[in-house]
N, C-alpha and C positions, 0 to 999 in steps of 0.2 A: 182686452184688459192688459195683456202683456205688452202691447205696443205703447200704451199710455205710460206704463211703468218705465219702459226703455226711453221714452221721450223725456220723462221727468229726470231720470238719471243723466241723460245727455245734456239737458239744460243745466243741471247742477254742475257737471264737469266743465261745461263751457263757461259758466259763471266763475268757477274757481280759476280757470286759465286766464280769463279776462282780469280777474282780481290780481293774480300773480304778475301779469304783464304790465298793468297800470302801476302796481307796486305800492310802496308805502312812502308817505311823506313824514319827515321828521322836522319839527320846528323847535328851536331853542331860543327863548327870549330871556334876556337878563338885564339887570340894572344894579350896578355896584356903586355905592356912595359910602365912603369911609370904610368901616368894618362891616357894614350891612350889605348883604347880597340878597336880592329878590329875583325870582325868575320862574320860568315854567318850561317844561319839556313836554311836548305833545307828539304822539304818534298817531297818524291818520291813515286810514285806508280809503281808496278811491278819492284821495285828496280832500275829502270833506268829512268823513265819518271818524270821530275820535274814538280810538281804541284804548289808548293809555295816556294818562296825564299825570305829571309829577310837578308839584309846586314846591319851591324851596324858598326860604328855609323850611325844613321839614318840621312837622309838629311832634314827631316821635323821636324824642331824645334817647329813649331806651334802645331803640333799634340801632341808632348810630353807635352807641356804646358796645352793643353786641357785635356789630360789624368790625369795630376796632379790635375787639378781642379775637375775632375770627381771623383778621389779617395777621395778627401776631403769631398765630399757630403755624402758618405756612413757612416752610423752610425754603428760603429763596435760592440757596445753593443747589438743593435737590431739583427744584423746578428749572433752574437754568441748565443743569446737566441734562434733564429730560428734553429741554427745548433745543439744545445744540443740534441734534440730528434733523430737526424739523425746520431749520431756518430757510432752506431753499424752497420747501413746500409752502411755508408761510409767506415767503416773498412772492411766489407765483400766485397764491390766493389773494394777497393784497393788491397785486397788479390787476387781477381779474375783477376784484371788488371795486377798484377805482373806475373801471369801465362801466360798472353798473350804477354808478352814482351820478346824478345830475344836480349841480348846485343851482338852486333857484334864486336864492337871495343871501347875500352876505352884507349886512349893513351894520357896521360897528363904529363906535366913537370912543376915543380914549382921551382922558384928561390926565396929564402927566406933569409932575413937578418934583423938584428936589430942594433941599435947603439952600443950596448955592444957585444964584441966578445964572452964573456961567455954566455950571454943569447942566442945569435945566435946558438952557439954549443949545448946548452941545448935543445932548442926547435927544432932544426933540427934533433936531436936524437929522440925526440918524433914523429916527422913527419915521419922519416924513419921507426920507429917501426910500425906506422899505415899503411904505404905504403906496408910493407912486408905482413901484414895481408890481405890487400885488394888484392894485386897481387896474393897471394896464394889461395884466396877464389874464384877467377873467372879466367877461362883460357884465356879470351880475354882482361883482364885488364893489363895495363902496365903503372904504375905510377912511376915517378922519381922525385927526388928533389935534389937541390944543394944549399949549403950555399953561401951567399954573405956577405963578411966582409967589404963592402963599405958603410955602413950606413943602414938606414931603407929602406927595399925594399920588395915588394911582387909582383912578376911578374910570368907569366906563359903562356903556350900555350898548345893546345890540339886538338885532333880530337876524337869526340864521335859519334858513330853510333848505332842505335837500330832499330829493326824491331818489328812492332806491328801487330798481327794477329787480324784483325777487326772482322772476322767471329766468333771467340771465345769470343770477347768482347761484341757482340750484346746482348746475353741473360742476362749477369749481368747488362748491362746498362738499359735494359728494366725493369728488376727487381727493380733497384734503382729508376728509374723515376716513377714506378708505386706506390711508397710510397707517401702518402699525405704530410708527413712532409718534404720530399725532394723537392716536388713541391712548398711547401710554402717557403722553403729556397731559391729556385731559383727565385721565385717571389720577395722575400725580397731583394735579391742581385740586381736584375734588376731594381726595383723601388727605391732603395736607402733607 
């Protein structure tokens, strides 16, 4: 009986390790036309099982008002003073975090226009130059842009997916949280 219990515990631990190694997939899909923004944020485990989904625009206007009030309560100067000693630790964590991320898909399209045809042509040229650099720098990136000569416009749509390996992220996160300055920063943000 004890052997069966140990086998079940071992299988559960093995499943958790596999889950952490495969990690989490985050998908962000959006479509902006005019002042309307529609989209969805999904968090998936094992790259298929949906754990969390957020559609926007949100149906809960009251929650947004509460969040706005909560943001006003935080003293930015105090938080910045608490964050100053943590910059090197946060920089090291972000460096480790970028190694744990695999960009699966970056597919975005931008529609850009200004009131002046000349300005539209000038700035779309700059945007195209940046797009070429981004598309060449990553194999899964596909950014496109088109000019619109019908007045001032900034619309777009896209599908963005990335995988996060949680198992590789655990040691840097523990190292970050073990620092006293970082814990003080977290307490300062929580308490306002």
